[in-house]
C-alpha positions, 0 to 999 in steps of 0.5 A: 275169345273162345266160342259161345257155349251152353245157354249163350248159344241157345240164346243167340240162336233164338234171337237170330231166328226171331230177328230174321223172321222180323226182317223177312216180314218187313222187307219191301216188295222190291227186296222180296222180289230181289230175293225170290228165286229167278230174280237177281244173281244167286251170289248177291242173294247169298251175300245178303243173307250172310250179312243179315246173319252176321248182323243178328249174331253181333246184336245178340252176343255179349261183350265177353263170355266167361265161366263163373263156375271156375271158382269156389270160395270158403269164408271162415274166421281165423282162430282167435288164439292164433293172432294178436287182437290188437293188429289181427293176423293168423293163417288159413293154412290147411283149414284145421278147425280150432287150430287155423280157423273157426266157423263161429266166434265167441264173445268171451274170446274178445275185448272191446276194440279188438281186431277180428280176422276173417279169411276167404279162400278163393280156389280156381279150377284147373279147367279149359275155360279157366285156361282160356280166360286167365287171368281173371278178376272177381268181386266178393261182397261181405257184410257184418252186423253193426248192432247185436241181435239183442240189447245194443252195445257192440258192433262190427263197425269198420273194415280196417284191412284187406290183403292177400295173406302173403309174406311173413305173418305172426301165427301164434299157434304152436309149431306153425311157420311164418307163412300161410300154407293155404296159398298156392299161386304165383304171388301176383294177386292183389286184394283191394277194398273197392267199396265200404258203407254202413246202412245205419249208425252203429248200435242201431237195430238192423245196421250193417257194415258192407264191403266189396273186395276185388281180387285179380290175377286168378289163374287155373289151379291157384288158391288165394287167401284173402285176409279181411280185418274188422274192428269191434266197437263198444258203447261204454256202459252198455250191457249188450246181449245177442249175437253178431255175424259176418257173411259172404252173400255174393260174388261175381266174375268181372274180368277175363283175360286180364282186362276184358270186362264180363258184361254183365258180371257173372254170379259166382255161387257162394251159398251165402256163407255166414260166420256167427259171432255168439254170446256177445254179452261175454265180451270184455269191457275195459273200465276207467276210474280216477280218485283225486284227493288232497293233503297238507301232510305230504302223505297221500294215504291221508288225502281227503276231498276237502281241505282248509290250509293257511296261505303259504302252505304246501299241498299235495294233490294225489291221483289214483287211476284204476282199470277194475275189470277182471275179464282181461281188457287193458287200457292204452295211452293213459293220461291225466290232466288237471284243470288247475281250478279253472274249469273251462280255461285250458291255458293253465291245465297241467299234466299229471305224471303217473309214476307208479303202476303203468305198463307197456301192454301194446308193445310200443316201448312206452309205459303208458298203458294200464293192465286189466285190474291195474292201478296207477298213481301219481301226485303234484305239489303246490304252494297255495296263497290266499286269494278270496278265502273261498274253496277252489275246486280242482278237477282231474280227468283221466283218459284211456283208449280201448285199442290202438286202431281207431280207439274208443276213448274212455273218460273219468273225472274226480275233484278235490277242493282247497280253501286257503285262509289268510295268515293271522296277524296282531296289531299293537297300539300303545298309549299313556296318560302322562302329561308334561314332564315326568319325574323318576318314580311317577306312575304312568298308565 
């Protein structure tokens, strides 16, 4: 370990002087006599004084002395157009504003359920202290608003990914390569989310999401890009106003020389950097609507809400599911379930096949999504028989997710009723007024 420097030296010397003064004033008369010139052997007196100095030094020295000024940290957001918002991504590269990164975000660039990517570039100075202390470990504290500054309805509610931006990445910026050129290191650093908490419920005033990230194996002259992905949550049906924000309020040095603790950790100056997330009212909300009708003609365009049929007739239940938003937010994993006229009993429910209008918006190979402004439809046919003569109401319920990572599920329902009447019947009873034996030509009534 290198020598004590700067303020640590001043503190140690001050403490040493004070301890020696206290020690000298508390010595017994015999000890004072021992130390008085002419008494005892000079070598012994010198050894005694040296031991006192060493004891004072040990008592005033910290566990490790380090230099937190070896680090600088830059906190920004990835350019929203540089990555797929379903999974996050992008690259810090050379920090070109509006191409690689941005210093503020706009609600109109995002949909409910999107992943928002942030970057923290950690730079290690090529100083003697950094050389002496390598490799070093730091911690960074991040905070995000879990409610808008105006009317509630959108929150940054979870940190879904933390990693060093190594490996092949998908950068959607034209002309960019598949790696983060902002990283200059030996490839040995690891970023770990070691703590995450919410200060209150989502969509509640003053609630914040806090996370602490540990970054290790930091060596002189390195640049390491840490990627932090967070998720947007929306309260369906709300009309949010105001802003959100992400911030880097604090950082600290926790270990030097690999595993030697810095006790207490030394603060790293970060300037409480903030990335504002403005005009949240412009964020795009997906919508889900279902219309259910019934017909006995086989033509869904003739479907109605209420129908009366005769026992043994065939009816067709028709379902139309729409996502009527015009701002571009799709819905994922659309599903329609009909309760078969027995509300509360799921045993006889049936799944409706939507065979027209669904698409593969998330690229998972399944056509089960509904694009913004999209419409999907399907039908199911049944032969109905008389039971009670009372209307039977079927409820069709549609569900769809606003995202693929920790989704919020939207739900919509609609009903159609059918009354089944019995088959009309005629009974014929024949009687006559004839008595005895009748002859040809007799009139019988």
